[in-house]
N, C-alpha and C positions, 0 to 999 in steps of 0.2 A: 263183469269183472270189476267195474267201478264200484258197484254196490258192495261186492265182496271186500274190496279194499277199504271202503268206508266203515263197514262193520268191523273189520279186523283192526283198523286204527282205533275205533271206539273201544273195542275189547282191550287192546294193549293199553290205551289211556286209562281205562278203569283199573287194570291190573297194576299199573305203576302209580296210581294215586293222582292222576291228572284230571279225572272226571270230577264233576261237582256232585250232582245228585243223580243216582242211577239205581236201577233195580237189577241186581246181579243174579236173580232167580233163574234166568235162562242160560247163564254161563255155566257150562259143565265144569265141575271141580273134580280133582283127583287126589286121593290120599297118597302119601309118599310110598307106601307099601305096594300099591298098584303100579306106580311109575317104576319102581325098582324092578318089577317083573317084566316090564316092557323095554328096559334099556338096551337089551341086545337085539331087539327087533329092528331090522333094517327099514321097516315101514314107519318108524317113529322118529320124529325129529324133535329134539328138545332145544328150545331157544331161551336163553337167559336175557331177559329184557330189563334187568336192573340198570339203574343209572351207573355209569362207570365208577363214580366215587364210592357208591355203596358196594359194588361188586369187588372193587380193590380193597376196601376196608375189611370186608368179611373174610377174604382169602379162601372161601369155600366155593365149590362149583360142582354141579352134577356131572358125573362122568359122561363125556361125549357131548356136552351141551355146547351150543354155538352162541357166542355173545353178539347181540345186535343192539344198536342204539334205539331206545324206545321213542326218541323224538324224530326219527327219520324212517318210519315204517315204509313209506313209499319207495325209499331207496333200496330196500332189501327184500320186501315181501314176495316179489315176483320170482325170486330164485328158488322158492320152495314149492315143490309139486303139490297141487291141490288134492291128489289122491293119497297122499301120506297123512298120517296123524301127526299134527303139530301141537306140541305141548309148550306153552309159554309159562315161564316162572319169573317171579320178581322178589322172592324172599329167600 
């Protein structure tokens, strides 16, 4: 579980621009059309990890997305089941 948390924290950090130098070749990416098809699937959880100031400024949000603080991954990651597909977005 600890290794999973570390990898997830690294992934989120890379997604929100906190990483310095990284290779994102192994991070799965998804086109918006593919995500649109998945939005009604109960096995998919969409997590908005944008910083609050950017989230509030944009005024846009993916339907059903859950907002989480990208700086406090350890506070919220345990509440999401590992058997679900979790999609993080930051733009």
